[in-house]
C-alpha positions in Angstrom: 0.0 18.5 -33.7 -2.5 19.5 -31.0 -6.2 18.6 -30.6 -8.8 21.3 -31.0 -9.2 23.5 -27.9 -12.8 22.3 -27.5 -11.6 18.7 -27.1 -9.4 19.7 -24.2 -12.2 21.6 -22.6 -14.6 18.7 -22.9 -12.0 16.3 -21.6 -11.2 18.3 -18.4 -14.8 19.2 -17.8 -15.7 15.5 -18.0 -12.9 14.5 -15.7 -13.6 16.8 -12.8 -17.1 15.4 -12.5 -15.5 12.3 -10.9 -14.2 13.0 -7.5 -11.3 10.5 -7.3 -9.8 11.9 -10.5 -10.5 15.5 -9.8 -7.6 16.2 -7.5 -5.1 14.8 -10.0 -6.5 16.6 -13.0 -6.6 20.0 -11.2 -3.2 19.7 -9.5 -1.1 17.6 -11.8 -1.6 18.0 -15.5 1.2 16.0 -17.0 3.9 14.6 -14.7 7.0 12.4 -14.8 7.6 9.1 -13.2 10.3 8.2 -10.7 11.6 4.7 -10.8 11.5 2.7 -7.6 14.8 1.4 -6.2 15.2 -2.3 -7.0 18.3 -4.2 -5.9 18.7 -7.5 -7.7 18.8 -9.9 -4.7 16.9 -12.9 -3.6 13.6 -13.4 -1.8 14.2 -16.2 0.7 15.7 -18.6 -1.8 14.5 -17.4 -5.2 16.0 -14.9 -7.6 13.7 -12.1 -9.1 13.2 -12.9 -12.7 14.7 -10.4 -15.1 12.3 -8.4 -17.3 12.7 -10.7 -20.3 13.0 -14.0 -18.5 11.1 -16.9 -20.1 8.0 -18.0 -18.4 8.1 -21.3 -16.4 6.2 -24.3 -17.5 3.9 -24.0 -14.5 3.1 -20.3 -15.4 2.4 -21.2 -19.0 0.1 -23.9 -17.9 -1.8 -21.5 -15.6 -2.1 -19.0 -18.4 -3.5 -21.7 -20.7 -6.1 -22.6 -18.1 -7.1 -19.0 -17.4 -7.5 -18.3 -21.2 -10.3 -20.8 -21.2 -12.4 -18.7 -18.9 -15.3 -16.6 -20.2 -13.3 -13.5 -19.6 -9.6 -13.3 -18.9 -7.3 -10.6 -17.2 -6.1 -7.5 -18.9 -2.6 -8.9 -18.5 -0.6 -11.5 -16.7 1.8 -10.9 -13.8 4.6 -13.4 -13.0 1.8 -15.4 -11.3 0.4 -16.4 -14.7 -3.2 -16.2 -13.5 -2.5 -18.6 -10.6 -4.8 -16.8 -8.2 -7.7 -17.0 -10.7 -7.6 -20.8 -10.7 -8.0 -21.2 -6.9 -11.4 -22.2 -5.6 -10.7 -24.3 -2.5 -8.7 -22.8 0.4 -7.3 -24.3 3.6 -8.9 -23.4 6.9 -7.2 -21.0 9.3 -6.4 -23.9 11.7 -4.8 -25.9 8.9 -2.5 -23.0 8.0 -1.7 -22.4 11.6 -0.7 -26.0 12.1 1.8 -25.7 9.3 3.6 -22.8 11.0 6.1 -23.6 13.8 4.6 -22.6 17.1 7.6 -20.5 18.2 6.9 -18.1 15.3 4.3 -16.5 17.5 6.8 -15.8 20.3 7.5 -12.2 21.0 10.8 -10.9 22.5 10.5 -7.4 23.9 14.3 -6.8 23.9 14.6 -8.0 20.3 11.7 -5.8 19.2 13.2 -2.8 21.0 16.5 -3.4 19.3 14.9 -3.3 15.9 13.0 -0.1 16.9 16.2 1.4 18.2 18.1 0.5 15.0 15.5 2.2 12.7 15.2 5.2 14.9 18.9 5.6 15.4 19.7 5.4 11.7 16.9 7.9 10.9 18.1 10.4 13.5 21.7 9.9 12.6 21.0 10.8 9.0 19.1 13.9 10.1 21.9 15.2 12.4 24.5 14.4 9.7 22.6 16.4 7.1 22.0 19.3 9.4 25.8 19.4 10.2 27.1 18.9 6.6 24.6 20.2 4.0 24.1 24.0 3.6 20.5 25.1 2.9 21.4 26.5 -0.5 20.0 26.0 -4.0 23.4 24.6 -5.1 22.8 21.6 -2.8 19.3 20.8 -4.0 20.3 17.5 -5.5 22.1 16.5 -2.2 19.0 17.4 -0.2 16.8 15.4 -2.6 19.1 12.4 -2.1 18.9 13.0 1.7 15.1 12.9 1.5 15.1 9.7 -0.4 17.6 7.9 1.8 16.3 9.2 5.1 12.7 8.6 4.1 13.5 5.1 3.1 15.3 4.4 6.4 12.5 6.1 8.4 9.9 3.8 6.8 11.4 1.2 9.1 10.2 3.3 12.1 6.7 3.3 10.5 6.8 -0.5 10.1 7.7 -1.0 13.8 4.8 1.2 14.9 2.6 -0.8 12.5 3.7 -3.9 14.3 2.9 -2.3 17.7 -0.6 -1.6 16.4 -1.0 -5.3 15.6 0.1 -6.5 19.0 3.2 -8.2 17.6 5.8 -6.1 19.3 5.6 -7.1 22.9 3.5 -8.8 25.5 3.8 -5.6 27.5 0.8 -3.8 26.0 1.6 -0.4 27.7 5.2 -0.4 26.4 3.9 -1.6 23.0 1.4 1.2 22.6 3.9 3.8 23.9 6.4 2.8 21.2 3.8 2.6 18.5 2.1 5.9 19.5 5.4 7.7 19.7 6.8 6.5 16.4 3.6 6.9 14.4 2.9 10.4 15.9 6.4 11.5 15.0 5.4 10.6 11.4 2.0 12.3 11.7 0.1 9.1 11.7 -2.9 8.9 14.2 -1.8 5.7 16.0 -5.1 4.4 17.4 -7.2 5.6 14.5 -5.0 3.8 12.0 -4.7 0.8 14.3 -8.5 0.4 14.0 -8.8 1.0 10.3 -5.9 -1.3 9.6 -7.5 -4.0 11.6 -10.6 -3.6 9.5 -8.3 -3.9 6.4 -7.0 -7.2 7.7 -10.4 -8.5 8.6 -11.7 -7.8 5.1 -8.7 -8.3 2.7 -9.7 -8.2 -1.0 -13.4 -7.9 -0.1 -15.1 -5.8 -2.8 -17.3 -3.8 -0.5 -16.0 -4.1 3.0 -12.3 -3.9 2.2 -10.3 -1.0 3.6 -7.7 0.5 1.2 -7.0 -0.2 -2.4 -10.5 -1.5 -3.2 -11.0 -1.3 -6.9 -14.2 0.2 -8.4 -16.4 -2.0 -10.6 -16.6 -1.1 -14.3 -20.3 -0.1 -13.9 -20.0 2.0 -10.7 -19.7 5.8 -10.8 -16.1 5.7 -9.7 -15.2 3.0 -12.2 -17.0 4.9 -15.1 -15.1 8.0 -14.1 -11.7 6.3 -14.1 -12.4 4.7 -17.5 -13.6 8.0 -18.9 -10.5 9.9 -17.8 -8.2 7.3 -19.4 -10.4 7.3 -22.6 -9.9 11.1 -22.7 -6.2 10.7 -22.5 -6.3 8.1 -25.3 -8.4 10.4 -27.5 -6.0 13.3 -27.0 -2.7 11.5 -27.2 -3.4 8.2 -28.8 -3.9 4.8 -27.1 -0.3 4.0 -26.1 0.7 7.5 -24.9 -2.7 8.1 -23.4 -2.4 4.9 -21.3 1.1 5.9 -20.3 0.0 9.4 -19.2 -2.9 8.0 -17.3 -0.6 5.5 -15.6 1.7 8.3 -14.6 -1.3 10.2 -13.1 -2.2 7.1 -11.1 1.3 6.8 -9.8 1.4 10.4 -8.6 -2.1 10.2 -7.2 -1.3 7.1 -5.2 2.3 7.8 -4.1 2.1 11.5 -3.5 -1.5 12.2 -2.5 -2.8 8.7 -1.6 -1.8 8.6 2.1 -3.3 12.0 3.1 -6.3 11.3 0.9 -6.9 8.1 2.8 -6.5 9.6 6.2 -8.7 12.6 5.4 -11.4 11.1 3.2 -11.0 7.3 3.1 -9.8 7.3 -0.5 -9.7 3.7 -2.0 -11.7 2.4 0.9 -14.7 0.1 0.3 -18.1 1.6 -0.4 -19.8 0.1 2.7 -18.3 2.8 5.0 -18.6 5.7 2.7 -16.3 8.7 3.3 -14.2 8.4 6.5 -11.7 10.6 8.4 -9.1 9.3 10.8 -9.2 12.6 12.8 -13.0 13.1 13.1 -15.0 9.9 13.8 -18.4 11.6 13.7 -20.7 12.7 10.8 -20.3 13.5 8.0 -17.4 11.1 8.1 -19.3 8.3 9.8 -22.4 6.3 8.7 -23.6 6.3 12.3 -24.3 2.5 12.0 -22.5 0.1 14.2 -22.1 -2.4 11.4 -20.5 0.0 8.9 -18.9 2.9 10.8 -15.2 2.8 10.9 -14.8 3.9 14.5 -17.6 2.5 16.6 -18.1 2.9 20.3 -15.0 3.3 22.4 -12.9 3.8 19.3 -14.1 7.3 19.0 -12.3 8.3 22.2 -9.1 6.6 20.8 -9.4 8.8 17.7 -9.4 11.9 19.9 -6.4 10.5 21.8 -4.6 10.1 18.5 -5.5 13.6 17.6 -3.8 14.9 20.7 -0.5 13.4 19.6 -0.9 14.8 16.1 -1.6 18.3 17.4 1.4 18.1 19.7 3.6 17.0 16.8 2.4 19.8 14.6 3.0 22.2 17.4 6.6 20.9 17.8 7.2 21.3 14.1 5.8 24.8 14.2 8.0 25.7 17.2 11.0 24.3 15.4 10.2 26.3 12.3 9.9 29.5 14.3 13.4 29.0 15.7 15.3 27.5 12.8 13.2 28.6 9.8 10.5 26.8 7.7 13.0 25.9 5.1 15.1 23.9 7.6 12.1 22.0 8.8 11.0 21.3 5.2 14.4 20.1 4.2 15.2 18.0 7.3 11.7 16.6 8.0 9.3 17.4 5.1 11.3 15.7 2.4 11.8 12.4 4.2 8.2 12.5 5.4 6.9 12.5 1.8 9.2 9.6 0.9 7.9 7.6 3.9 4.3 8.2 2.6 5.3 7.0 -0.9 6.8 3.8 0.5 3.9 2.9 2.6 1.4 3.4 -0.3 3.7 1.5 -2.7 3.8 -1.4 -0.3 0.1 -1.7 0.4 -0.8 -1.1 -3.3 1.4 -3.9 -4.5 0.6 -6.2 -1.6 -3.1 -6.4 -2.7 -3.2 -5.5 -6.3 -2.2 -7.0 -9.6 -3.7 -7.7 -13.0 -4.5 -11.4 -12.2 -5.3 -11.3 -8.5 -9.1 -11.2 -7.8 -11.4 -9.7 -5.2 -14.6 -11.3 -3.8 -18.1 -10.3 -2.7 -19.6 -11.2 0.6 -21.2 -14.5 -0.3 -17.9 -15.7 -1.9 -15.4 -14.2 0.5 -13.9 -15.6 3.7 -10.9 -14.7 5.8 -8.4 -17.2 4.5 -9.5 -16.7 0.9 -8.7 -13.0 1.4 -5.4 -13.6 3.1 -4.2 -15.8 0.3 -4.8 -13.0 -2.2 -2.0 -11.1 -0.6 1.2 -11.0 -2.7 4.8 -11.3 -1.6 7.4 -9.5 -3.9 11.2 -9.3 -4.2 12.4 -6.1 -2.5 16.0 -7.3 -1.9 18.1 -7.6 1.1 18.6 -3.8 1.7 15.0 -2.9 1.8 14.0 -6.1 3.6 16.5 -5.1 6.3 15.4 -1.5 6.5 11.7 -2.3 6.3 11.7 -5.4 8.4 10.5 -7.7 5.6 7.1 -6.0 5.3 6.9 -6.6 1.6 8.4 -10.0 1.2 6.5 -11.8 4.0 3.1 -10.1 3.8 1.1 -13.2 3.0 2.0 -14.6 6.5 1.3 -11.2 8.0 -2.3 -11.4 6.7 -2.6 -15.0 7.8 -1.9 -13.8 11.3 -0.7 -10.3 12.0 0.5 -11.1 15.5 3.6 -13.0 14.2 6.6 -10.8 14.8 8.5 -9.7 11.7 11.7 -11.5 12.9 9.8 -14.8 12.6 8.0 -14.0 9.4 10.6 -15.5 7.1 10.5 -18.8 8.8 6.7 -18.8 8.8 6.6 -17.8 5.1 8.8 -20.8 4.2 6.5 -23.1 6.1 3.4 -21.7 4.4 5.0 -21.9 1.0 6.0 -25.5 1.6 2.6 -26.6 2.9 0.4 -24.6 0.4 2.4 -24.0 -2.7 -0.7 -23.7 -4.9 -2.1 -21.0 -2.7 1.0 -19.0 -1.7 1.5 -16.0 -4.0 5.0 -14.8 -4.8 5.2 -12.5 -7.8 8.8 -12.2 -9.0 8.6 -9.1 -11.3 11.0 -6.4 -10.3 9.2 -3.7 -8.2 9.5 -0.8 -10.7 8.1 -2.9 -13.5 5.3 -4.4 -11.3 4.3 -0.9 -10.1 4.0 0.4 -13.7 1.9 -2.6 -14.7 -0.5 -2.1 -11.8 -0.7 1.7 -12.3 -1.5 1.3 -16.1 -3.6 -1.9 -16.1 -5.5 -2.2 -12.8 -8.4 0.3 -13.3 -11.7 -1.4 -12.7 -13.0 -5.0 -12.0 -15.8 -7.1 -13.5 -17.3 -10.3 -12.2 -16.0 -13.5 -13.7 -17.6 -16.5 -12.0 -17.3 -15.9 -8.2 -14.4 -13.5 -8.6 -14.0 -9.8 -9.5 -11.2 -9.4 -11.9 -9.3 -6.7 -13.9 -10.8 -8.4 -16.9 -11.3 -7.9 -20.7 -13.6 -9.5 -23.2 -12.3 -12.2 -25.5 
């Protein structure tokens, strides 16, 4: 029933030689999978397709065209390879002209109301749990449910701070930075550091070397070879089907549980141009020292230190709270929801920019609008859209121009979809199913024409 011991030893030894897989293999072993919450409600005006829904004629036509390429994707999403067929893209001005001008209007009272709603619900849940739930093992399931619900609600605070970082919250910059700094610091996010790295992400969306977050390795790179070798090891030990499933489970845990701290501390999944980065220390060894490639050039270094002040203060506040109320209280009321927030933000960014038939581009083939139109909108349902301010269902427009406030994003999305139906990407697969497809199929990319694709040979 079990492989020889030497096979296990060879497998684990091989795996730890590759840094991006090492953490998972040392810490995880075999782990289970938690299904993402997926209410069956509409995105703007379309229903999410059920798992076994028949493909549309347009999707079938796209798949037939893609199958004629020299190499084709490892699988098809609900897009049917649509993104792989696009070669001409509209200019930024053409897209802006299609969006109603008032979609750029910011309302400080309206933004504050959304911030107050997310913060109020989060604090309300925390106070209610503190008053109602005893810190006893018999209530572990109730505390786990509290963590999931409160973390899901608190993600709305994270999204509001993210909007502040983009300058989409208010024309009052001081107020905007105060709100963003406060909310992000409360969630242990270095506000200005992440503001800068996230701006780099927007400026280089789906760029193979300059991209920032969720940049796939090529099949011939060291990272790509390591990832493929680890999966091959799983397949050898457990068979192809079970091996791929176990490797997919590992990828899920790596991304959702460890992905966010790994990104902040080491720049995990960032493009190779900037090397290893750190959101708390903008100097070497976490900086190239070159203005064209370092993540925090010039005055941004001082903003990193300013972000650190907030994080140290927050950690101090949590430590003081633990000294008064006990570490278990802090872990239950704050730690659980904090981990769930991290899972949500990685899930969103991963699925917004990754799928089996959505490409990346190199420098000579990439431009801003081409990258923006590789962003993917998905069906999160009314509940999550309300709690998370439509961050997952209007993300294409957000990458076209991140200064559009979230409360205008639905209208702007409809306008872009109507004007550019061939370019706008809406992938209707239910979130849990899409997440599993991405974690099991999206490993490494190869060049097909001018695109880098999660490809396989004919």
